[in-house]
C-alpha positions as MATLAB code, in Angstrom:
seq = 'MRLELTNVQLIGDELALCWNDGVEAYLELEFLRRACPCAACGGEPDVMGNVIRPKVGYNAKSFELAGWHLVGGYALQPGWADGHNSGLYSFDYLRRLRSAVAPS';
ca = [
      74.958  118.868   93.344;
      77.948  118.098   95.537;
      78.426  114.351   96.104;
      77.966  113.431   99.782;
      77.513  110.266  101.788;
      74.245  110.189  103.727;
      74.736  106.814  105.418;
      77.496  104.255  105.927;
      76.786  100.848  107.449;
      78.788   97.674  107.931;
      76.639   94.747  106.800;
      78.370   91.399  107.140;
      81.506   91.533  105.001;
      80.351   94.566  103.001;
      80.322   98.302  103.528;
      77.002   99.816  102.453;
      77.191  103.397  101.202;
      74.193  105.643  100.524;
      74.696  108.861   98.557;
      72.724  112.098   98.494;
      71.711  111.408   94.864;
      69.960  108.157   95.874;
      72.689  105.801   94.630;
      73.668  102.923   96.908;
      76.837  100.846   96.830;
      77.840   97.635   98.563;
      81.586   97.069   98.595;
      83.126   93.867   99.904;
      85.657   94.619  102.621;
      88.449   92.624  100.994;
      87.907   94.480   97.696;
      87.861   97.802   99.544;
      91.096   97.056  101.403;
      92.914   95.827   98.302;
      91.867   99.076   96.579;
      93.431  101.219   99.325;
      94.704  104.414   97.672;
      97.388  105.277  100.244;
     101.033  105.453   99.173;
     101.957  102.419  101.302;
      99.429  100.257   99.436;
      99.033  101.790   95.987;
     102.428  103.352   95.568;
     103.381  106.882   94.661;
     105.103  108.502   91.693;
     108.811  109.217   91.697;
     110.249  112.449   90.248;
     109.942  111.023   86.715;
     106.265  110.156   87.198;
     106.812  106.393   87.431;
     104.624  104.814   90.091;
     106.578  102.662   92.498;
     104.224   99.960   93.776;
     105.212   98.367   97.082;
     104.644   94.712   97.892;
     101.724   94.652  100.304;
     101.153   91.723  102.639;
      97.771   90.909  104.126;
      96.524   88.701  106.948;
      93.031   87.791  108.181;
      92.737   91.032  110.183;
      93.581   93.071  107.071;
      90.022   92.567  105.823;
      88.227   93.233  109.128;
      86.894   96.756  109.373;
      87.426   98.196  112.842;
      85.716  101.522  112.084;
      85.748  104.560  109.826;
      85.689  108.347  109.835;
      84.368  110.887  107.392;
      87.119  113.364  106.501;
      86.411  116.945  105.529;
      83.184  116.248  103.664;
      85.066  114.619  100.795;
      86.470  111.245  101.929;
      85.998  108.121  104.015;
      88.927  106.852  106.100;
      88.566  103.191  107.108;
      90.436  101.752  110.057;
      91.317   98.089  109.659;
      91.785   95.532  112.442;
      95.453   95.076  111.498;
      96.101   98.738  112.370;
      96.185  100.141  108.827;
      94.288  103.442  108.619;
      96.132  105.765  106.234;
      93.878  105.311  103.206;
      91.643  108.269  102.337;
      88.958  107.083   99.927;
      87.564  110.211   98.254;
      83.865  110.111   97.505;
      84.674  110.203   93.768;
      87.040  107.244   94.205;
      84.370  105.287   96.102;
      81.920  105.929   93.257;
      84.475  104.646   90.750;
      84.944  101.530   92.910;
      81.174  101.056   92.898;
      81.194  101.220   89.100;
      83.936   98.591   89.014;
      81.783   96.085   90.903;
      78.253   97.119   89.815;
      76.440   94.581   87.647;
      76.342   95.458   83.957;
];
């Protein structure tokens, strides 16, 4: 079965995600933003494969979600109140983030 989001809701300071396999995830907005996979936030590899990680600065608006879009049936693209919107969170990546915060 192909992994798909069936519902996305902003609830307080968390993003609630419901998947087509019945799994639900609740990700805190600050955690989600700090986990941004874009090159400006997470870095990108140079020609030798070394990841160059930039210094990222945040402010209060950095953790306010202004909206989101589903991209191509494979990713969620959040738009943050500080204007940042280049992170594409693949569905697989979002599931890994869920695993990182799910209770053991």
